[in-house]
C-alpha positions as CSV (number, residue, x, y, z in Angstrom):
1,X,125.7,53.8,117.7
2,X,125.3,54.2,113.9
3,X,125.8,57.3,112.0
4,X,122.0,57.1,110.8
5,X,121.2,56.9,114.2
6,X,122.9,59.5,115.8
7,X,121.6,62.0,113.6
8,X,118.2,60.6,113.9
9,X,118.4,60.9,117.5
10,X,119.9,64.3,117.7
11,X,117.5,65.6,115.0
12,X,114.3,64.4,116.7
13,X,115.4,65.8,120.0
14,X,115.9,69.3,118.3
15,X,112.1,68.8,116.5
16,X,110.9,68.9,120.1
17,X,113.1,71.1,121.9
18,X,112.9,73.9,119.0
19,X,109.8,73.5,117.1
20,X,110.3,77.1,116.1
21,X,114.0,77.9,115.0
22,X,114.9,80.7,113.0
23,X,117.5,83.4,112.5
24,X,117.7,85.7,115.6
25,X,119.0,88.7,112.8
26,X,116.3,91.6,112.1
27,X,115.6,92.1,109.1
28,X,113.0,93.2,106.5
29,X,114.2,92.2,102.9
30,X,116.2,90.2,101.4
31,X,118.7,92.9,101.0
32,X,118.5,93.9,104.8
33,X,119.4,90.4,105.8
34,X,122.4,90.3,103.6
35,X,123.6,93.5,105.5
36,X,122.8,92.3,108.7
37,X,124.5,88.8,107.7
38,X,127.9,90.6,106.9
39,X,128.0,92.8,109.5
40,X,127.2,89.5,111.8
41,X,131.1,88.0,111.1
42,X,132.8,87.8,114.2
43,X,129.8,90.1,115.9
44,X,127.0,88.9,117.6
45,X,123.6,89.4,116.3
46,X,122.4,91.4,119.8
47,X,125.2,93.7,118.7
48,X,124.1,93.6,115.0
49,X,120.4,94.1,115.9
50,X,121.3,97.4,117.5
51,X,122.8,99.1,114.6
52,X,120.8,97.9,111.4
53,X,117.8,100.1,112.2
54,X,119.4,103.4,111.9
55,X,121.5,102.2,109.0
56,X,118.7,100.7,106.9
57,X,116.2,103.4,107.4
58,X,119.3,105.8,106.0
59,X,120.2,102.9,103.2
60,X,117.1,100.9,102.5
61,X,118.0,100.0,99.2
62,X,120.9,98.6,97.4
63,X,120.9,101.9,95.0
64,X,120.9,104.2,98.1
65,X,123.7,101.9,100.0
66,X,125.4,102.0,96.5
67,X,125.8,106.1,96.2
68,X,127.5,105.9,99.8
69,X,130.8,106.4,100.8
70,X,132.3,104.0,102.9
71,X,133.4,106.5,105.9
72,X,129.3,107.5,106.0
73,X,128.8,103.8,106.4
74,X,131.2,103.5,109.0
75,X,129.4,106.5,111.1
76,X,126.7,103.7,111.4
77,X,128.4,100.6,112.3
78,X,131.2,102.0,114.2
79,X,130.1,99.7,117.1
80,X,130.4,96.3,115.5
81,X,133.8,94.1,114.6
82,X,135.6,95.4,111.9
83,X,133.8,98.5,110.9
84,X,136.0,99.8,108.3
85,X,136.1,96.5,106.3
86,X,133.0,95.9,106.6
87,X,131.9,99.5,105.6
88,X,133.9,98.9,102.5
89,X,132.2,95.6,101.5
90,X,128.8,96.9,102.3
91,X,129.4,99.8,100.0
92,X,131.1,97.5,97.4
93,X,128.0,94.8,97.9
94,X,125.6,97.1,97.3
95,X,127.1,98.6,93.8
96,X,127.7,95.1,92.7
97,X,123.9,94.3,93.4
98,X,123.1,97.3,91.3
99,X,125.8,96.4,88.4
100,X,125.0,93.2,88.0
101,X,122.1,91.7,89.5
102,X,119.3,94.5,88.9
103,X,119.3,95.9,92.4
104,X,118.3,91.8,93.4
105,X,119.6,89.6,96.0
106,X,120.6,86.8,93.5
107,X,119.5,83.0,94.7
108,X,122.7,80.9,93.5
109,X,125.8,80.2,95.5
110,X,127.8,81.2,92.5
111,X,126.3,84.6,92.2
112,X,126.3,85.4,96.0
113,X,130.1,84.6,96.4
114,X,131.1,87.2,93.8
115,X,129.8,90.3,95.9
116,X,132.2,92.0,98.4
117,X,131.9,90.7,102.1
118,X,130.1,87.1,101.1
119,X,131.8,84.1,101.5
120,X,130.5,80.7,101.5
121,X,128.9,80.5,104.9
122,X,127.3,84.3,104.3
123,X,126.0,82.9,101.1
124,X,124.8,79.7,102.6
125,X,122.7,81.8,104.9
126,X,121.1,83.5,102.3
127,X,119.9,80.8,100.3
128,X,118.7,79.1,103.0
129,X,116.8,82.1,105.2
130,X,115.5,84.0,102.0
131,X,115.4,81.0,99.5
132,X,114.6,78.2,101.7
133,X,117.4,75.8,99.9
134,X,119.2,73.2,101.8
135,X,122.4,74.9,102.2
136,X,123.9,74.3,105.6
137,X,125.9,77.6,106.7
138,X,128.7,76.4,109.1
139,X,129.9,79.4,111.7
140,X,131.4,78.5,114.9
141,X,128.5,77.4,116.8
142,X,127.9,74.7,113.7
143,X,131.6,73.7,113.9
144,X,131.6,73.1,117.3
145,X,128.3,71.5,117.7
146,X,128.8,69.4,115.0
147,X,132.2,67.9,116.6
148,X,131.0,67.9,120.0
149,X,128.1,65.8,119.6
150,X,130.0,63.7,117.4
151,X,127.8,64.4,114.4
152,X,131.3,64.7,112.1
153,X,134.5,62.5,112.3
154,X,137.4,64.6,113.8
155,X,139.2,64.7,110.6
156,X,136.7,67.5,109.6
157,X,139.0,70.4,110.3
158,X,137.1,72.6,108.1
159,X,133.6,74.7,107.7
160,X,133.4,73.1,104.3
161,X,134.4,69.4,105.3
162,X,131.5,69.8,108.1
163,X,129.0,71.4,105.7
164,X,129.7,68.3,103.3
165,X,129.3,65.9,106.1
166,X,126.2,67.0,107.4
167,X,124.5,67.6,104.4
168,X,124.7,63.8,103.5
169,X,122.9,63.3,106.7
170,X,120.5,65.9,107.1
171,X,117.4,65.4,105.1
172,X,117.2,67.7,102.9
173,X,114.0,69.5,103.8
174,X,114.7,70.3,107.4
175,X,118.6,71.3,106.4
176,X,117.5,75.1,107.0
177,X,116.1,74.6,110.1
178,X,118.8,72.2,111.4
179,X,121.2,74.6,110.5
180,X,119.2,77.0,113.1
181,X,119.0,74.3,115.4
182,X,122.6,74.1,115.7
183,X,123.4,77.3,116.1
184,X,120.8,78.1,118.9
185,X,122.3,74.7,120.7
186,X,125.7,76.3,120.7
187,X,124.5,79.7,121.9
188,X,122.6,78.8,124.6
189,X,123.3,75.1,125.7
190,X,126.8,74.0,124.0
191,X,128.6,77.2,124.7
192,X,132.1,77.4,123.7
193,X,134.0,78.2,127.0
194,X,130.8,76.5,129.3
195,X,128.7,74.2,127.9
196,X,125.6,73.5,130.3
197,X,125.4,69.8,129.9
198,X,122.9,69.8,132.7
199,X,120.1,71.1,130.5
200,X,121.1,69.4,127.2
201,X,119.1,66.5,126.3
202,X,121.9,65.1,124.2
203,X,124.5,63.8,126.6
204,X,123.5,60.1,126.3
205,X,124.9,60.6,122.4
206,X,127.3,63.2,122.8
207,X,130.7,62.0,122.2
208,X,132.6,65.0,124.0
209,X,130.0,64.6,127.2
210,X,130.6,60.7,127.1
211,X,135.1,61.3,126.8
212,X,134.7,63.7,129.6
213,X,132.6,60.8,131.9
214,X,135.6,58.6,131.1
215,X,138.2,60.4,132.4
């Protein structure tokens, strides 16, 4: 199957299977989403959603969080992964938002990655979800699913190389949605240890499934 046909088949399947696909992180403002995405690194969205209500009730704006000490933030987020580092990142991020961006979450990748705790993946999530830009955030789910299906060649061994390959073939206008399709498919169907191939509608074209059948 040609690469363009593979992408067409895959995207059409997701459109039918998941007509509504969006982040599972709870948020009310661009700032609260940025906080949640920083907290979600190597942590489940479910866990993050458990700690953000109290955290954001106490520090609802960058200005309020910028005045906090990391130890105060830690008390709210100690149940997430790497709470010490994330507490420092959140305070540093809030302070930089206030000092450099007037307390507003910036729109561009170049500006976002200057914030403590914000790498390319986090920046792409914010660009996609908040500003509806054609940014493809590659987390572990996107990386795994893209390789298993065969959307990206095996030589794509870094999140950046996977991102570059995906955006070449996915129409710009649906990249924000496609990002969530891949994440949700990886979270609930194409799971890391026990992929549920019996409930997947992509087995006809999936590279990994085909390789398993041949064995």
